[in-house]
C-alpha positions in Angstrom: 0.0 0.0 0.0 1.4 3.4 -0.9 0.8 6.9 0.3 0.6 10.4 -1.0 2.4 13.4 0.6 0.2 16.4 1.5 1.3 19.3 3.6 -1.3 19.8 6.4 -1.9 23.4 5.2 -2.2 22.6 1.4 -5.7 24.0 1.4 -4.4 27.4 2.4 -3.1 27.8 -1.1 -5.4 30.2 -3.0 -5.6 27.8 -5.9 -7.6 25.4 -3.7 -10.1 28.1 -2.9 -10.6 28.5 -6.6 -10.7 24.7 -7.1 -13.8 24.3 -5.0 -14.7 20.9 -3.5 -15.0 19.1 -6.8 -11.6 20.3 -8.0 -10.0 19.5 -4.7 -11.4 16.0 -4.8 -10.2 15.4 -8.3 -6.8 16.8 -7.5 -6.4 14.5 -4.5 -7.7 11.4 -6.3 -5.3 12.3 -9.2 -2.4 12.4 -6.8 -3.3 9.0 -5.5 -3.8 7.5 -8.9 -0.5 8.9 -10.2 1.4 7.7 -7.1 -0.1 4.2 -7.3 0.6 3.9 -11.0 4.1 5.5 -10.8 3.2 7.9 -13.6 5.3 10.8 -12.3 2.3 13.1 -12.1 0.9 12.3 -15.6 -2.8 11.5 -15.8 -4.0 10.3 -19.2 -7.2 12.0 -20.4 -9.0 8.6 -20.5 -8.1 8.2 -16.8 -9.1 11.7 -15.9 -12.5 11.1 -17.3 -13.2 8.3 -14.8 -11.2 9.2 -11.7 -14.2 10.7 -10.0 -17.8 9.7 -11.0 -19.6 13.1 -11.3 -23.0 11.5 -12.0 -25.5 12.9 -9.6 -23.0 15.6 -8.4 -24.1 19.1 -9.0 -21.6 21.9 -8.6 -22.6 25.1 -6.9 -19.1 26.4 -6.1 -17.3 27.3 -9.3 -14.6 29.8 -9.9 -14.8 31.0 -6.3 -18.4 31.9 -6.2 -21.8 30.2 -5.8 -23.6 29.9 -9.1 -27.1 28.6 -9.8 -28.1 26.0 -12.3 -26.8 23.0 -10.4 -25.7 21.3 -13.6 -23.7 18.1 -13.5 -20.1 18.6 -14.7 -19.1 16.9 -17.9 -16.3 14.4 -17.9 -13.4 16.8 -18.2 -14.9 20.1 -16.9 -13.3 19.8 -13.5 -9.9 18.7 -15.0 -10.0 21.7 -17.3 -10.8 23.9 -14.4 -7.7 22.5 -12.6 -5.6 23.5 -15.6 -7.2 26.9 -15.7 -6.2 27.6 -12.0 -2.8 26.0 -12.3 -3.1 22.8 -10.2 -2.8 20.7 -13.3 -1.1 21.3 -16.7 -1.9 20.0 -20.1 0.7 17.4 -21.1 2.8 18.8 -24.0 3.0 15.6 -26.0 0.1 13.3 -25.2 -3.6 13.6 -24.3 -3.8 14.2 -20.6 -2.6 16.2 -17.7 0.4 16.7 -15.4 0.0 17.5 -11.8 1.7 20.9 -11.2 4.9 20.5 -9.0 4.3 16.8 -8.6 7.9 16.0 -7.9 8.3 18.8 -5.4 6.3 16.7 -3.0 6.0 13.2 -4.4 8.8 10.7 -5.1 9.7 9.9 -8.7 8.8 6.5 -10.2 12.6 5.8 -10.4 13.0 6.5 -6.7 10.1 4.3 -5.7 11.3 1.4 -7.9 14.8 1.7 -6.6 13.5 1.6 -3.0 11.4 -1.4 -3.8 14.3 -3.2 -5.3 16.5 -2.4 -2.4 13.9 -3.7 0.0 13.4 -6.9 -2.0 17.1 -7.5 -2.0 17.3 -7.0 1.7 14.4 -9.5 2.2 16.2 -12.0 -0.1 19.3 -11.7 1.9 17.4 -12.1 5.2 15.6 -15.2 3.9 18.8 -16.7 2.6 20.6 -16.1 5.9 17.6 -17.5 7.8 17.6 -20.6 5.6 21.3 -21.1 5.9 21.0 -20.8 9.7 18.4 -23.5 9.7 20.5 -25.8 7.5 23.4 -25.4 9.9 21.4 -26.6 12.9 
């Protein structure tokens, strides 16, 4: 099981006030997805469409003010809003998004893979030592 780093005052950033509750939820779920999939902050458009099920969700807080209408957001409306306010960026080469400043707070995929390999090697050595100790008895 992995984890995502969030400063305990992340919501004090003015961008999150602009994000509203739907934007904040998509941003957090996007962080978790990216971390679990070791995508280095990249979220393909096809994934962004399904990260949060907006069906039955009506947004009232949009662009920092309450608005009427209570319409359901379309698949990428919230993702596009995250780009507009600077929490996500459009990927320059492929369809999708990049979480702004992802590597400032989250480990890179290479770092995670190296740590996993180091841990796996340590466990192999421990098991081998334990096995050899049992054979010697």
